N, CA, C and O atoms as CSV, one atom per row, in Angstrom:
chain,resi,resn,atom,element,x,y,z
A,1,MET,N,N,100.277,85.210,80.103
A,1,MET,CA,C,100.682,86.479,79.566
A,1,MET,C,C,100.858,86.314,78.056
A,1,MET,O,O,101.495,85.372,77.586
A,2,LEU,N,N,100.279,87.249,77.314
A,2,LEU,CA,C,100.363,87.204,75.868
A,2,LEU,C,C,100.294,88.635,75.342
A,2,LEU,O,O,99.461,89.416,75.802
A,3,GLN,N,N,101.140,88.988,74.403
A,3,GLN,CA,C,101.081,90.326,73.836
A,3,GLN,C,C,99.780,90.502,73.073
A,3,GLN,O,O,99.319,89.590,72.387
A,4,ASN,N,N,99.183,91.709,73.202
A,4,ASN,CA,C,97.904,91.936,72.537
A,4,ASN,C,C,97.959,93.023,71.468
A,4,ASN,O,O,96.973,93.238,70.763
A,5,GLY,N,N,99.086,93.709,71.336
A,5,GLY,CA,C,99.218,94.725,70.303
A,5,GLY,C,C,98.456,96.004,70.597
A,5,GLY,O,O,98.338,96.862,69.722
A,6,LEU,N,N,97.945,96.151,71.789
A,6,LEU,CA,C,97.205,97.349,72.196
A,6,LEU,C,C,98.087,98.207,73.096
A,6,LEU,O,O,99.071,97.709,73.642
A,7,PRO,N,N,97.759,99.475,73.260
A,7,PRO,CA,C,98.565,100.325,74.134
A,7,PRO,C,C,98.247,100.138,75.622
A,7,PRO,O,O,98.815,100.841,76.458
A,8,VAL,N,N,97.364,99.218,75.962
A,8,VAL,CA,C,96.979,98.981,77.354
A,8,VAL,C,C,97.064,97.491,77.663
A,8,VAL,O,O,97.093,96.649,76.765
A,9,ASN,N,N,97.102,97.193,78.948
A,9,ASN,CA,C,97.022,95.810,79.403
A,9,ASN,C,C,95.564,95.452,79.645
A,9,ASN,O,O,94.760,96.302,80.029
A,10,ARG,N,N,95.237,94.201,79.419
A,10,ARG,CA,C,93.938,93.668,79.814
A,10,ARG,C,C,94.218,92.568,80.818
A,10,ARG,O,O,95.116,91.750,80.618
A,11,ILE,N,N,93.444,92.546,81.907
A,11,ILE,CA,C,93.722,91.587,82.973
A,11,ILE,C,C,92.430,90.901,83.399
A,11,ILE,O,O,91.364,91.517,83.412
A,12,ALA,N,N,92.537,89.625,83.745
A,12,ALA,CA,C,91.409,88.855,84.258
A,12,ALA,C,C,91.890,88.043,85.453
A,12,ALA,O,O,92.991,87.493,85.446
A,13,PHE,N,N,91.054,87.977,86.469
A,13,PHE,CA,C,91.336,87.160,87.640
A,13,PHE,C,C,90.360,85.998,87.631
A,13,PHE,O,O,89.152,86.197,87.507
A,14,THR,N,N,90.875,84.799,87.760
A,14,THR,CA,C,90.035,83.617,87.842
A,14,THR,C,C,90.440,82.858,89.090
A,14,THR,O,O,91.537,83.056,89.614
A,15,PHE,N,N,89.567,81.994,89.567
A,15,PHE,CA,C,89.773,81.382,90.873
A,15,PHE,C,C,89.791,79.872,90.791
A,15,PHE,O,O,89.135,79.267,89.943
A,16,ALA,N,N,90.558,79.276,91.691
A,16,ALA,CA,C,90.609,77.819,91.786
A,16,ALA,C,C,89.214,77.294,92.116
A,16,ALA,O,O,88.402,78.003,92.711
A,17,ARG,N,N,88.949,76.093,91.739
A,17,ARG,CA,C,87.610,75.509,91.864
A,17,ARG,C,C,87.058,75.561,93.288
A,17,ARG,O,O,85.874,75.844,93.474
A,18,LYS,N,N,87.869,75.300,94.266
A,18,LYS,CA,C,87.390,75.249,95.652
A,18,LYS,C,C,87.776,76.505,96.427
A,18,LYS,O,O,88.253,76.410,97.558
A,19,TYR,N,N,87.580,77.659,95.842
A,19,TYR,CA,C,88.003,78.906,96.474
A,19,TYR,C,C,87.110,79.326,97.633
A,19,TYR,O,O,87.581,80.047,98.513
A,20,GLY,N,N,85.917,78.938,97.678
A,20,GLY,CA,C,85.015,79.376,98.743
A,20,GLY,C,C,83.713,79.845,98.125
A,20,GLY,O,O,83.384,79.500,96.990
A,21,ASN,N,N,82.982,80.632,98.886
A,21,ASN,CA,C,81.703,81.092,98.354
A,21,ASN,C,C,81.880,82.380,97.540
A,21,ASN,O,O,82.987,82.905,97.427
A,22,ALA,N,N,80.788,82.874,96.982
A,22,ALA,CA,C,80.837,84.035,96.101
A,22,ALA,C,C,81.335,85.283,96.821
A,22,ALA,O,O,82.013,86.116,96.219
A,23,VAL,N,N,81.011,85.419,98.087
A,23,VAL,CA,C,81.461,86.587,98.852
A,23,VAL,C,C,82.983,86.603,98.946
A,23,VAL,O,O,83.606,87.647,98.752
A,24,GLN,N,N,83.576,85.465,99.239
A,24,GLN,CA,C,85.028,85.382,99.346
A,24,GLN,C,C,85.698,85.635,97.997
A,24,GLN,O,O,86.705,86.340,97.926
A,25,ARG,N,N,85.144,85.062,96.930
A,25,ARG,CA,C,85.719,85.275,95.600
A,25,ARG,C,C,85.623,86.740,95.192
A,25,ARG,O,O,86.587,87.292,94.662
A,26,ASN,N,N,84.479,87.381,95.429
A,26,ASN,CA,C,84.317,88.780,95.057
A,26,ASN,C,C,85.229,89.693,95.860
A,26,ASN,O,O,85.771,90.655,95.315
A,27,ARG,N,N,85.410,89.408,97.154
A,27,ARG,CA,C,86.318,90.205,97.968
A,27,ARG,C,C,87.743,90.079,97.441
A,27,ARG,O,O,88.459,91.074,97.322
A,28,SER,N,N,88.147,88.862,97.128
A,28,SER,CA,C,89.485,88.632,96.603
A,28,SER,C,C,89.662,89.308,95.243
A,28,SER,O,O,90.730,89.849,94.954
A,29,ARG,N,N,88.641,89.279,94.425
A,29,ARG,CA,C,88.699,89.934,93.114
A,29,ARG,C,C,88.858,91.454,93.280
A,29,ARG,O,O,89.667,92.073,92.588
A,30,ARG,N,N,88.091,92.046,94.190
A,30,ARG,CA,C,88.213,93.496,94.447
A,30,ARG,C,C,89.604,93.838,94.965
A,30,ARG,O,O,90.206,94.824,94.539
A,31,LEU,N,N,90.109,93.031,95.875
A,31,LEU,CA,C,91.444,93.243,96.431
A,31,LEU,C,C,92.504,93.155,95.335
A,31,LEU,O,O,93.402,93.994,95.266
A,32,SER,N,N,92.399,92.151,94.492
A,32,SER,CA,C,93.362,91.962,93.403
A,32,SER,C,C,93.311,93.118,92.412
A,32,SER,O,O,94.352,93.581,91.947
A,33,ARG,N,N,92.118,93.582,92.087
A,33,ARG,CA,C,91.989,94.711,91.155
A,33,ARG,C,C,92.604,95.982,91.729
A,33,ARG,O,O,93.241,96.747,91.005
A,34,GLU,N,N,92.417,96.208,93.024
A,34,GLU,CA,C,92.991,97.401,93.652
A,34,GLU,C,C,94.517,97.344,93.643
A,34,GLU,O,O,95.174,98.344,93.357
A,35,VAL,N,N,95.076,96.187,93.954
A,35,VAL,CA,C,96.529,96.031,93.923
A,35,VAL,C,C,97.050,96.243,92.508
A,35,VAL,O,O,98.059,96.920,92.315
A,36,TYR,N,N,96.376,95.675,91.524
A,36,TYR,CA,C,96.790,95.877,90.134
A,36,TYR,C,C,96.706,97.352,89.744
A,36,TYR,O,O,97.590,97.862,89.056
A,37,ARG,N,N,95.645,98.039,90.181
A,37,ARG,CA,C,95.487,99.465,89.869
A,37,ARG,C,C,96.677,100.264,90.390
A,37,ARG,O,O,97.142,101.191,89.725
A,38,LEU,N,N,97.171,99.911,91.575
A,38,LEU,CA,C,98.310,100.624,92.150
A,38,LEU,C,C,99.625,100.285,91.446
A,38,LEU,O,O,100.538,101.110,91.415
A,39,LEU,N,N,99.730,99.099,90.891
A,39,LEU,CA,C,100.975,98.674,90.238
A,39,LEU,C,C,101.023,98.978,88.743
A,39,LEU,O,O,102.112,99.007,88.168
A,40,LYS,N,N,99.885,99.203,88.097
A,40,LYS,CA,C,99.863,99.241,86.634
A,40,LYS,C,C,100.656,100.393,86.023
A,40,LYS,O,O,101.058,100.296,84.863
A,41,ALA,N,N,100.894,101.467,86.748
A,41,ALA,CA,C,101.701,102.569,86.215
A,41,ALA,C,C,103.153,102.143,86.015
A,41,ALA,O,O,103.862,102.731,85.197
A,42,ARG,N,N,103.598,101.136,86.746
A,42,ARG,CA,C,104.979,100.666,86.655
A,42,ARG,C,C,105.150,99.492,85.702
A,42,ARG,O,O,106.267,98.999,85.539
A,43,LEU,N,N,104.074,99.029,85.065
A,43,LEU,CA,C,104.134,97.845,84.213
A,43,LEU,C,C,104.265,98.205,82.742
A,43,LEU,O,O,103.799,99.256,82.302
A,44,CYS,N,N,104.900,97.324,81.992
A,44,CYS,CA,C,104.923,97.452,80.538
A,44,CYS,C,C,103.495,97.270,80.034
A,44,CYS,O,O,102.708,96.540,80.638
A,45,SER,N,N,103.166,97.925,78.941
A,45,SER,CA,C,101.806,97.812,78.418
A,45,SER,C,C,101.793,96.941,77.166
A,45,SER,O,O,102.831,96.650,76.572
A,46,GLY,N,N,100.574,96.533,76.783
A,46,GLY,CA,C,100.414,95.739,75.579
A,46,GLY,C,C,100.318,94.247,75.817
A,46,GLY,O,O,100.686,93.458,74.947
A,47,PHE,N,N,99.825,93.841,76.995
A,47,PHE,CA,C,99.735,92.422,77.321
A,47,PHE,C,C,98.337,92.057,77.798
A,47,PHE,O,O,97.636,92.876,78.393
A,48,ASP,N,N,97.944,90.822,77.529
A,48,ASP,CA,C,96.763,90.222,78.133
A,48,ASP,C,C,97.274,89.358,79.279
A,48,ASP,O,O,98.158,88.525,79.082
A,49,LEU,N,N,96.725,89.552,80.469
A,49,LEU,CA,C,97.169,88.823,81.650
A,49,LEU,C,C,95.988,88.074,82.254
A,49,LEU,O,O,94.923,88.656,82.457
A,50,VAL,N,N,96.166,86.802,82.538
A,50,VAL,CA,C,95.155,86.020,83.243
A,50,VAL,C,C,95.841,85.457,84.480
A,50,VAL,O,O,96.844,84.750,84.379
A,51,LEU,N,N,95.291,85.776,85.648
A,51,LEU,CA,C,95.887,85.347,86.908
A,51,LEU,C,C,94.955,84.385,87.622
A,51,LEU,O,O,93.793,84.708,87.871
A,52,LEU,N,N,95.455,83.216,87.948
A,52,LEU,CA,C,94.699,82.219,88.696
A,52,LEU,C,C,94.981,82.440,90.175
A,52,LEU,O,O,96.130,82.377,90.611
A,53,VAL,N,N,93.925,82.701,90.946
A,53,VAL,CA,C,94.063,83.020,92.363
A,53,VAL,C,C,93.663,81.797,93.180
A,53,VAL,O,O,92.610,81.202,92.950
A,54,TYR,N,N,94.511,81.428,94.134
A,54,TYR,CA,C,94.241,80.314,95.035
A,54,TYR,C,C,93.875,80.851,96.409
A,54,TYR,O,O,94.232,81.985,96.728
A,55,PRO,N,N,93.177,80.082,97.230
A,55,PRO,CA,C,92.801,80.534,98.574
A,55,PRO,C,C,94.019,80.827,99.440
A,55,PRO,O,O,95.098,80.269,99.241
A,56,GLY,N,N,93.813,81.722,100.409
A,56,GLY,CA,C,94.869,82.087,101.342
A,56,GLY,C,C,95.499,83.418,100.962
A,56,GLY,O,O,95.380,83.876,99.826
A,57,LYS,N,N,96.159,84.021,101.915
A,57,LYS,CA,C,96.861,85.285,101.712
A,57,LYS,C,C,95.946,86.338,101.095
A,57,LYS,O,O,96.239,86.885,100.032
A,58,ASP,N,N,94.849,86.610,101.767
A,58,ASP,CA,C,93.890,87.587,101.245
A,58,ASP,C,C,93.940,88.912,101.983
A,58,ASP,O,O,92.905,89.549,102.179
A,59,THR,N,N,95.131,89.340,102.396
A,59,THR,CA,C,95.259,90.691,102.930
A,59,THR,C,C,95.914,91.556,101.862
A,59,THR,O,O,96.557,91.053,100.941
A,60,PHE,N,N,95.741,92.846,102.001
A,60,PHE,CA,C,96.252,93.776,100.993
A,60,PHE,C,C,97.755,93.643,100.808
A,60,PHE,O,O,98.231,93.535,99.678
A,61,ASN,N,N,98.508,93.649,101.899
A,61,ASN,CA,C,99.972,93.601,101.802
A,61,ASN,C,C,100.467,92.287,101.209
A,61,ASN,O,O,101.412,92.277,100.420
A,62,GLU,N,N,99.836,91.187,101.582
A,62,GLU,CA,C,100.241,89.897,101.028
A,62,GLU,C,C,99.948,89.822,99.532
A,62,GLU,O,O,100.770,89.326,98.762
A,63,ARG,N,N,98.784,90.310,99.119
A,63,ARG,CA,C,98.435,90.291,97.696
A,63,ARG,C,C,99.356,91.221,96.908
A,63,ARG,O,O,99.751,90.898,95.788
A,64,MET,N,N,99.699,92.376,97.488
A,64,MET,CA,C,100.619,93.300,96.831
A,64,MET,C,C,101.962,92.615,96.595
A,64,MET,O,O,102.528,92.719,95.507
A,65,GLU,N,N,102.470,91.926,97.595
A,65,GLU,CA,C,103.754,91.253,97.463
A,65,GLU,C,C,103.675,90.118,96.431
A,65,GLU,O,O,104.609,89.920,95.654
A,66,GLN,N,N,102.570,89.380,96.425
A,66,GLN,CA,C,102.399,88.302,95.449
A,66,GLN,C,C,102.431,88.838,94.023
A,66,GLN,O,O,103.163,88.323,93.178
A,67,LEU,N,N,101.641,89.867,93.758
A,67,LEU,CA,C,101.575,90.393,92.389
A,67,LEU,C,C,102.876,91.080,91.989
A,67,LEU,O,O,103.302,90.977,90.839
A,68,ARG,N,N,103.502,91.771,92.916
A,68,ARG,CA,C,104.785,92.412,92.613
A,68,ARG,C,C,105.821,91.357,92.223
A,68,ARG,O,O,106.545,91.524,91.241
A,69,THR,N,N,105.889,90.278,92.992
A,69,THR,CA,C,106.831,89.199,92.699
A,69,THR,C,C,106.506,88.541,91.361
A,69,THR,O,O,107.405,88.264,90.566
A,70,LEU,N,N,105.231,88.293,91.117
A,70,LEU,CA,C,104.811,87.672,89.869
A,70,LEU,C,C,105.174,88.535,88.661
A,70,LEU,O,O,105.690,88.023,87.667
A,71,PHE,N,N,104.910,89.835,88.741
A,71,PHE,CA,C,105.227,90.733,87.634
A,71,PHE,C,C,106.731,90.888,87.445
A,71,PHE,O,O,107.196,91.059,86.318
A,72,GLN,N,N,107.501,90.831,88.536
A,72,GLN,CA,C,108.957,90.885,88.405
A,72,GLN,C,C,109.479,89.642,87.700
A,72,GLN,O,O,110.356,89.737,86.841
A,73,LYS,N,N,108.947,88.474,88.057
A,73,LYS,CA,C,109.381,87.233,87.409
A,73,LYS,C,C,109.024,87.232,85.926
A,73,LYS,O,O,109.750,86.670,85.106
A,74,ALA,N,N,107.905,87.864,85.589
A,74,ALA,CA,C,107.478,87.933,84.191
A,74,ALA,C,C,108.194,89.066,83.451
A,74,ALA,O,O,107.979,89.253,82.254
A,75,ASP,N,N,109.033,89.813,84.146
A,75,ASP,CA,C,109.800,90.919,83.573
A,75,ASP,C,C,108.871,91.989,82.967
A,75,ASP,O,O,109.106,92.480,81.863
A,76,LEU,N,N,107.827,92.330,83.707
A,76,LEU,CA,C,106.853,93.316,83.236
A,76,LEU,C,C,107.067,94.714,83.797
A,76,LEU,O,O,106.460,95.668,83.311
A,77,PHE,N,N,107.921,94.856,84.813
A,77,PHE,CA,C,108.140,96.181,85.386
A,77,PHE,C,C,109.010,97.012,84.468
A,77,PHE,O,O,110.018,96.531,83.951
A,78,VAL,N,N,108.622,98.256,84.265
A,78,VAL,CA,C,109.373,99.171,83.418
A,78,VAL,C,C,110.651,99.608,84.108
A,78,VAL,O,O,111.715,99.619,83.489
A,79,ASP,N,N,110.562,99.973,85.398
A,79,ASP,CA,C,111.707,100.523,86.108
A,79,ASP,C,C,112.571,99.477,86.798
A,79,ASP,O,O,113.630,99.815,87.327
A,80,LYS,N,N,112.148,98.212,86.806
A,80,LYS,CA,C,112.920,97.093,87.349
A,80,LYS,C,C,113.293,97.247,88.819
A,80,LYS,O,O,114.350,96.775,89.238
A,81,THR,N,N,112.431,97.909,89.616
A,81,THR,CA,C,112.735,98.043,91.062
A,81,THR,C,C,111.829,97.196,91.890
A,81,THR,O,O,111.943,97.186,93.116
């Protein structure tokens, strides 16, 4: 996480070396982007975020909980709920 001085966040998802094949990585990337899209209205803006994704927990609810917890620890939520 790094401040970028812009009115928006920029985010990138990268994967551990042994994540699986391209189909698995792309599915996980789509899932992560959708979860971020749902959470971004509640996040502070003006940051560059790079998230390293490891294998496992590739369901929507699990990924939502992971990103919510991660953003709370980084103190990025505006409403703090």
